[in-house]
N, C-alpha and C positions, 0 to 999 in steps of 0.2 A: 580360620585358616582350616585350624580339624575339622569342623562341620564338609568344608570341603572337601574336604579331602574324603575322610570318610562318603561322600556321593562319587567321589569320583575313584573311589575303590567300586561302588555300591555298580556305578558305570563299566568297569570293568568287566566287575565276576557278569556282565552282561553282555560287552565284547567280545569273552570269553567262551557263550554259551552259541557266539555268530561270527565263531570263528578270526573276530576281526583283532584280537590280544595277540600282544609280539609272542615268535618260539621263541625258544631255544638255541641256541644259534653254538651249541657243543665246542667252539675252537678253545681248544689250552694246551695253550702254550707247553711246548717242547719238554722242558724241564721242569719236574712236579717239584717237586723242596730242593731246596741247600740249607742247611746248616754250617754256617763258618764258625769256626776255636780260635782267639788267637789268646795269648798270654807269654808272657817271661822267653817258658818255654819252645817255642814256634807259632805259628800256622797252621790249618787243617780246616779239611771242606768235607763235606757228605753229598753226594747229590746223588737224585734220585730222576731215571727217566719216566715225562709220564706213558711210557711204552711196561714199565716193569710195576706198571698200575693196576689194580682192577678191574675190568670195568664191565659194566652191567644195566642194560636197560637206559642210560645216558647217565649214569652216575660210578666217577673214574676215585677208585680209594690208596688206597698207600697203606700203611703200617709196618713198622720194623725197627731195629738198632744197631746199633754198630761203634767203636771209638772211631774216636775224628785220631788221626796219625800225619801225624808230618816224618814222611820216611819211618823210623824204627821207634815215635817220639807219642806216644801217645797225652795231647793235650786236652782233651777231652773227654766224653763220651754221655754218646745219644744212649736215649733207654724207650722202649713201648709207646713210642713217635706215631705218631699217625695222621692225615692229609683226603680230605672227602673234599670233590670236585661235583656241585651237582648240575649238570646243564639245564637239568627240566629246569629248579626254580633260581639260576644264574644268583647260584650260590658257593660261597669257599668257608670248607673248614679246619682249621688248624689245632693239632691236642700235641704239646710234645712233654720233651722230659730229658733235662737234662744233669750232666753232672760237672764241676768246674774242677781244674786240673789244680796243679800245686802250688799255683799263685790263679790273685783274682786274673779269671776268664771271661774276653768279648763276647756273648754270641751272638750270631747274626739267623736268622732261623724267620724262610722269604715260601712265598706258598707260591705255587703253581698261579701267572696269570687265565685269566679267562676269558677270554673276548667276551660282551656285553653290546653291539654298538643300540646303544640305545638314545630319542631324539627328546624325550619326555620324562627321564629319568628318578626314582626317589630307591634307597638308602637304609639298612638298618648298619647294623656293623656293634660289635661289645666286643672284649675283649679282660684279660685277668690272668695273675701271676702266682703264683702260690712259691715260697722261698723256706727253707728248711735247713739249720743248724747241723753239721754232718760232723762237726770235729769241733764241740763244744767242751772238749775237754781239756783245752789251747784256751776258751773264751773269746770271745772277740764279734760274738753273735756270726747275723748272716746277713747279710745287704744286698740289693740289687740296684742298678738305678740305672735309667736312660743313657741310651746310647743312638738315638734315629738323628735327623734331621732338627725332628723338638728339642731334641734332647727328653726323650719320655721313651718308652719300652713297647705298647703298641701304637702301629700304626694301618688303618683300612686305608688306603689307596685306587686310584682310580687316573686310569688315562696316565699309565705309566705311574707318572708318580705325582700327584695331587693329592694330599688329603683329602680323606672325607672324617674321619678321625682320626683324633692323635692323644694319647694320655699316657698317666701313672708313669710320673715323674720318679721314686723312685718305691723301695717294699727296702724301709731298716729295722731292725731291733738293735735295743741293746744288749751289753752282755747280759747273758744266763734268757736271753730271750730266743729260742731255739725254731718259732718259726712264726711267716705274717705273711698280705694274704694282700690286691688289689685289687679294682679292676671298671675299668671306664663304656659306659653306653648309651649308643645314641640315642635311644628308647624306642620307638616305633619306626615305622614309614618318614622318614621329612622330603622333600624335595632338595635334588643336586643341583637342581640352577642352570645350568648344562648339559649339553650331547656329553656319549660316556665311548668309547674304544673296549676296555676293558677292564679287569679289578684283578688284587692279590690284595695279601696281607705279611705283613710280617714285622715280626720284633725282634730286637736288638736294642742289650743293656753287656753292662756289666754284672760277671755274679761272683761275692766273696772265695778264696777258695778251696776248694776242695767240699762246700756245698752246693745245694744241689737246686731246681727252681721246670717249675713245672708249670705249663699254662694253657690255655685252651681258649680263640677267640675266631670270629666267624662276623664275614659280610655280604651278603643280599643284597644287589637289585632290584626294583621291576621297572616297567615301561608305566606311565601316566598316558591314557589315549590321548590325541594329538585334537585340539580344537573339532577341525573335522573332523575326523571319526563322530566323537559327542555330538555334533549337529545331529548327523546320519544317527548316532544311539537312537536321540531325544526324536526325530520324527520318526525313527521306528517305534517309539513306544508311545506317543502322536496317534498313530495310524490306526494300531493295539488299544486304544482306547476307544476309538474311533467305531468300532470295530466290535467293541463289544458295549461298545453306545446304542 
């Protein structure tokens, strides 16, 4: 399988030269980032419109921070967070930094949805999270546990809610241990096995009170040429070989 994929990637490079490869679609959802936080104090949502992202040469980028408020009550805090959507390479990058409120806080960090209509797709994804105890004087350490549909922290999905990669059930530490981290990865590009229409990235987890979590994730897809395209490329290569001969 690995040798076959390597050959397909080589042919894909040739297809790019010939103008046969898939192009970027550039269709990004109107919501670029949503961060929600819920604890015993209430629920808050921090939303970023795609219109507020910067755009240059097919790349959308937003970075910023802010308090997550439920009316006058601060539920949690969002620090130095960024999302990048690269429509040239059908890729989404998420980097977040959050502080839990006065009680254990449920966070959900959801990226924009990028339209990627591909008939024969392959994808690669990875995600990591780091947690830090910010109130060690009270003991108890730090804990983050997964809260997505699989009770895990990281999720790369396509076609709305179909899982491509999900992982990291928890990042926990014993009392006195102040930091922890974990990650999950698909490795290189792997076949998805079905046509796709869109991709997105989500983190969902419960973070211990007043502690900090940072994370970074990526999900990218690309097309494998259809058999008819591969046949045309093969014929073109054969014709070129004969001419050289």
